[in-house]
N, C-alpha and C positions, 0 to 999 in steps of 0.2 A: 552708914546706909541704914537707915532702920529696914525690920524686918519687912513693914508692908508695900517699901518702895524696891526692897530684894525679889517679894513675889511680885511684884507688877514686869518689873525688870527680868523676871525669869521667864511667867509665863506669856507676855509681848513676843520676846525672844520665838517661844515656842510659835506660838501663832505666825509669826514672819517664817520661823523653818517651814512652818507645813504648807501653807497660805502660795512660796514661790514652788514648792518642790509640786504641787499641782498643777499651778500653772506651767511650769516647764514640762511636764510629763506629756501634756497635751501635743508639746512641739517634739521633742525627743523621745518619747513610746508614744503614738498619738497609737497604734497598734494594741495596746491595752485595750482601748475603748471601741474602737471598729467592729469587734465583734457583737458587742453588744447593741450596734444602732439601728441595722438591718434584720430582724423587726427590733424594734427599742426595747432592753431587756430591764426594765429601771434598777432591780433588785442587784446585778449582774454590776451594769454603769455605778450606782452604791459603791460595791465591795469593791470596784477597781480605784475610786475615791479616797478611801478607807488604806487604800495598800497603801496607795502613795500617801498620804496625813502621816502615816505611822512613821513612813519612811522621814518623810521630813521632822517627825518629834523627833525622831533618833540623829538627824542630822544635826537640828538646833542644840540637841544636848553635848554630841560631839564638839558644837562647835560654841558653849560656852564652857565646857571642861578645859579646852582648848585659850578660852581667854582667860580665866583665871587662873590655869597654868603659866602663861605669860605673864601676867601682872607678878607671880613668885620668882620664874627666874628673871623678869626684870631690876625685883630689886639684888634678888642675886646678882647677878651682875655686874650692880655698881657697883656693888658693896664689896666684890672678889677683883673685879678687875679697874674699877675708879675710872678714872680718865681714857685710857683705853676701852671702854666699854662698846663705847660708838666704833673704833676700831674693829671690835669684833663682830657685832653687827653686820659694818657692812661685809665683813669677810662671811658668815654667814651667809647673808643673803645671795653674793657672787656666787657659792658653792650650793647652792638650792637651787640657784636659776641652771647655772652646769647642769646639776643632775635634772631637773627639770626638761633638761633640750639633750644634750648628748648620752647620758647615761641612758634616759628612758629608750632612746632610739637604738643604740646598740644593746639592750638586755631585751627590746621586743621581739617575739617570735617571726612574726613577720610583718616588720617596721613599713611605713609608710613613708612619703617625703617628712626628709626632714624640716624641712620649709613648714608641716601643719605641728612641726613640735615646738619651733621659732616663734607660731604665732600664738599659741599657745600661752609661751613665757613671756613673749610682749603685751596681750591683752595682761595679764595677768598683772606686771609690773605697770602700765600705765593706769591701771585703776587704780593700783593700790598708790602709787603715785596721787593720783585726784584726791581719795580719800586722807591721804596721812597730809595733801598739802590743806584739807579742810582743816583738821584736828589741829594743827598747829596755829592755824587763822584763829580758832576759836579758843586755843588756851596760849600758846606759846611756842614758839620757834625751835626750842630744845624737842618738841613733842613730835616733829618731822621723821625725823630716823627710826625712834620706837615705834611709831605707828607704818611705818613702814615696815618693815622689821616683824610687824605683829602681821600685817595685812598679806604677804609674802611667806612668809618661813613660817608663819603658826598655821594660813590657811593651807599651803602646801603638805604637812605633816598630818593636820585633820583628812584632807583628800587621799592621803595614802590608799586605801581600802579600793576606792574606786579606779586609783589608776594602775593598784598588783589585778585586776581585774582585765583593765586593757580596753574594754567594752564604751565604745563611744558614747554610747544611749547612758550607761553609768555614769560616765567623768560628767558629763552637760549636766545630767540630775542632781549629782550630788554637789559641785562645785557652786554654782546659782544659791541656793539656798547657803551656803556655807558661807559666801562674799555677802550675802542680805545680812544673815545673823551678824556675821563679825563685824558688817558697817555699824549694824546697828547699834551694838555693845561698845565697840569703840567711839564711838559719836553720842553718845547717851550717856555714859557713865560718868564723865565728869560735868555732867550739869545737874545731875544726879548727887553727886557726893560734892559737887562746889569745886572752885578752881581760885585757888590765889597767885594773884600776878604780883604776887612781892618779889622780889631779886634773890633771894635765897630757898626759893621756893621752886623745885622743878618741876614742868608738864609731866602731868600721867602718862 
């Protein structure tokens, strides 16, 4: 990857993070805007927008750090575990999903119905499955499991700051840009660096 391509990759991801955070804020935190609408206070509205843009840039950077950390981890896992790396990935995915449901439910000070935690984990899994299938279709079937691992495990790890806060608004505000940025990176990298479909080359 050339410096020019990396810069385009980096700044595009920043823009995606900023835009998706602002759009999500309209739905999950509308109270941040309503005080400035009647009467309209343009400067305060712009300030609120820049506040969420700033958070979106932060979420994008977290996503990109997680993505490149994942690339390093994946190579290490393949080298250390060898054939059993795929089994290790499946086990880690199950542990993370279990933590996302049961352990979050039991650790919550005032837990909602456990069904809400199951729905969140199920939605993440379904979305990750779809993206992983697209990745495998565009590269190689072997890319499915690593892509699923990245979308579920790495996204959840990146999501921890909002999950620890425990407020629905911040949980929703963070997960949308994380998923958008992670999806962009996962489905774009192989188009930038190229993909060799040779039998000895495993999908990235």
